N, C-alpha and C positions, 0 to 999 in steps of 0.2 A: 469371489469364488476362487478360480484358479490363480488369480493374481496374489492371493494371500498365502499360497502354499506352493511348494515345488511341483512342477509338472510331472505327471506320471505317464510314461510312454508305453509301458507294458504291464499287463495284469499280473499281480503277484501270485494269483491262484493258478491260472492256466497258461500264462505267458503270452496271451494274445496281444497284438498291437492295438493301442488305444488312440482314439481321436483326442484333440486338444481340450474338448469341453465335455467329454463323457463323464458321468458320475457312477455308472455301473458298467461292468464288462459285458459286451454283447454276447459273449460266448458262454461264460459260466455265471453271469449275473452277480458277481462279487462286487462289493462297493469299492470303487477305485481308491478312495482316500480312507480306507478302513483304519490304517495306523494313525493317521492324523485325527480322525474322529475319536479314536480311543484316547489319544492325548488330550483333546479338547474336553472330552467327557470327564476325565480325571481332574483337569484344572477346574472345571465348573463345579464338580462335587466338592473339591477342596475349598473353593470360594464359598460354597453354601455352608460347609462345616465351620468356616471362619465367620459366618454371619455377614457375608459381603454379597448381598443379592444383586447389586448393580454389576459387579464383576462377573458373577455367574451368568447373569442375563446376557451380557456382551459376549461371553464365551459360547453360550448355547446358540446365539444368533450366528456366530461364525460357523458353528457346526451345521446349522440349517443350510448354509450355502453349499455344503458338500454332500447333501443328501438329495436324492431324486424326489421331486414333488409327487405326491400320491403314494409314496411308500409308507409302510408301517413305521419305519424309523423316523421319517419326516413328521408323521402325525404325533409320535411320542415326544419328539423334541419340541414341536410347536406347542404342545400342551404344557411343557415345562416353561417355555418362553412366556406363554400367556399368564401362567401362575406367578412367575417372577415379576412380570411387567406390572401386575396388579399390586405386588408387594412393594415395588419401588415407587408406585404412583402415590407418593406421599403428598400431603396438602401443599399446594403452591400458593400463589397469590390469592386465588379465590376458591381453593379447594376445601376439602375436609367438610363438605356439607353434611355427609352422613355422620360425622362425628358430633355435629349439633352442639347443643349447649354444654354437654359434658366436656368436650375438648376445650371449649372456651374457658370453663371454670378451672380446668387443670393447668391452663397456661396463664392463670392470674388475670384473665380478662375481667374488666370491671363488671360488677353484677348487673348494672343497667343494660350493658351490651349483651351479656350472656343471656339475659331474659328475652332478648329479641331473637334468639336462636340463630338461624342462618344469616339474617341481615346483620346481626351484631358481630358474627364471626367474620363476615366480609369487611366490616368497618375496622375490626381489630387487625385483620391481615393487611389492610390498606397501607400500614406503615412500611410495608415492603417497597412500595413505590418510591419512597424517599431515600432508601438506602441501597436498593438493589444494584445501582450502577457501581457503587463502591465495593459491594460484596462480590460482584462478578467482573471486577476490573481486569483480572488476569485473563479471563476468557475473552473479554472484549478486545484486549490487546493481541491475543493469540491469532485472531482472524486477520490482523494486519500484517502478520508475518508471511502470509501466503502471497506469492507474486501475482497470481491470477486475480486475487481480490484487490490488491493494491493498484495494479495497473488498470483494471476495469473501473475502479473507484476514481482514479485520477482522470480517466477519459470522461466519465459521467460528470465529474466536477467541472471539467473544462467546458462542457456543453451547457450546464446550468449556469456557470459563471458568465458565459457570453449572453445568456438570456436575462438573468436577474441580478448579476453582481456577485462578488465573491463571498460576501457575508451570508446572504440567503442560500447560495449554492452550498457552502460548507455546512451550514446547519441542516439543510435538507439531506445531504449525503450522510451526515452523522445520524440523523433520525432513521433513515432507511437502513443503515448498517446495524443500528441497535435492534431494529425490528427483526432483521434476518438472523442476528446472533441469538435472538430469543428462540428461533427455531432450532438453531445449532445446539443450544443448551438443553432443550427438551430432547433432541435426538440423542445427545450424549447420555442423558439421564436414563433413557430407555435402551442404551447399548447399541444404537443404530449408527452406522457409518454414513457420512454424507460429504458432499463437496463443500469447499469454502464458499462464502457468498460471492456471487458474480453480478456485477452491475451492468444494466442495459440502459443507456441514456434514453430518457423519455418513457421508459417502462418500469423503472424501479430496479429490483434485483431479485435473485432467486437462489435457492439452495437445492442442489440435486441430490435426492435420496439414492443411496447405493443399496439399501435394504428396505424391505416393505413392512409397514406396521402390521401387527398380527390381527388387529380388530379395529372397529370404528372408534372405540374409546381411546385407544392409543393414538390413532390418527387425529382425533379431535384435540388431544393434549398438545401434540406437535403443532397442529395448525393454529390453535388459539394462543400458543406461547408467543408468536410473533407480535400480534396486536397487544398482548399484555406488556411485553417489554417496550413496544412502541409507545404505549400509553404512558409508561413510566418516563420515557425520554421526553414526551410532550409536556408532562407535568413539571419536570425539571426545567425545561425551557421556559414555560410560562411563569414558573416561580422566579426564575432569573430575570424575566422581563419585568415582573412586578417590583423586584428589588432595585433593578438598575434604571427602569424607565425606558429602556431601549425598545423602540417600536419594532425594530428588525427581529428581535427575539420573539416578540409577540406574533409577528407574521410567520415565523418558522414554526412556532408552537401550533398555530392555527392550521398550517399546512400539514404538519405531522399528524394532528388529530384527524384531519380530513382524509389523509392517505390511509391511516389505519382503519378508519371507519369504512372507507371504500373496500378494503380487504375483507371486511365482514360480509360482503355480498355473498349470499348462500348459493353460489353458482360455480360450476366447473371445479378447477383446482385452487380457487381462491381460499383463503383461510376460513371464511365463513362457510363455504361449501364443505370443507373438511369437518368443521364443527357440527354442521347441521346433519351430517350423515349419522351421527351418534344419537340424535334426538328422536323420540317417539312422535307420533302425530300430535298428541296432546301437547307435548313440550314445544313443538313447532308453532302451534297456535299461541302458546304463551309468549314465544319470541315475537310473533306478529303483533301481539298486544303491546309489548314493550316498545317495539319500533314505532307503532302508531302513536303511542303516548309521547315518545320523544319528538316525533315530527310535529305533533300538535303544540308542544311546548316550545320548541326551538325554531320551527319553520325551516329546518335544514333540508334543502332540496334533495340532497343525496339520499336521505332517508326514504324518499318515495321509491327509489330503485330497490332499496333493501326491502321495503314493504311489499313490492311486487314480487321480488324473488322469493321472499319468505312465504308469501301467500301461495305462490305456485307450488313450492315444495310441500306446504301443508296440505294442499288440495290434491295435487296430481301425483306426487311421489310417495312411495311407501316409506313409512317411518321405521325406525329401529324397533324391534320387538319389545325390548326391555326399557330402552331409553337411558339417558345418562344425565342424572341430576346435576352433577358438577359442571358438565359442558353447558347445560341449560343456563345455570347461574352465571358462569363465566361469560357466555355470549350476551346474555341480557345486561350484565353489569358493564361490559365493554361498550355495547351500543349506547347505554345511558351515559356512561362516564365520558366517552369520546364526544358524544353530541353536546353534552354540557360544557366540556372543555373548549370545543370549537366555538360554541356560542359565546362563552365568557371571553375568550381571546379576541374574537371579532368585536365584541362590545367594548373591551378595554382599548383596543386600537382606535376605535371611533372616538372614544372619550379622550384619549391621549392626543389625537389629531386636533380635536376641538379646543384643547387648552392652549 
């Protein structure tokens, strides 16, 4: 808010002295940052005219911080942000469900996959897992330029190193970092500001939001982006383990899959909780069914906790009125994929040790 613009000490309308965090003049009710708001509105409109919705979205979000909540101006800008947010909410790893078979056919998806509709589209989009680290390399390196991230990462590394050795510690830290940068990438896509990842030894890491998602859909995209990127990192690690035969890589892949699965617990501010808030009651029961099936097939004990949390959410908590099909598919896919990956990595390590 005030950190982004020069402080205004006197009202330009009536000359009254203003407090440091006021958004309207208490005397004449004039907007304190009227000129800055006009400038931001002009920039946002220009970005919209250039067909740059992401730039316009970021600019309107900055304007929201300078408007008093509950005002008509705040409501108008919020409506613009919501509209632009849906526009930039393009298909990601598991999105585009509503596009269905038509989108798959336009992207030259094989006909056999296109015929499967949503499932085929997910399989077609799965190639993202194999290349996203390369495509997002610049963003991944960007996080390491922040002193707070680097120092907290080194502190966590030293703790894990003492407990499990440097190889496992380094792989675990890298997996957690990729997970957090998934959140950062989603926040940047929606024009939201956030802190760089901060590591807490023994508890993982977190990204502190400086702006608030406008709806449950946007919150779900940001929340589930972390496990999506984390799943990609785990797949890369397990693939490297299969190629090299290094059991340590298999152990890291298993740990990464387990940690990302843990984050899908639909409680509090965990990623699963953020995703579940966008689901209708019926969609929550679908998630319960997926979790139950995965537990039956893999016997992963962590899934019992997910099952209890998801069942409680489906029974006791009100679901979203419309629901979010994309969030439902992403959540279900992540539960199934991470469960399968953890099971496969554990089995592979057992086989490798027996040889």
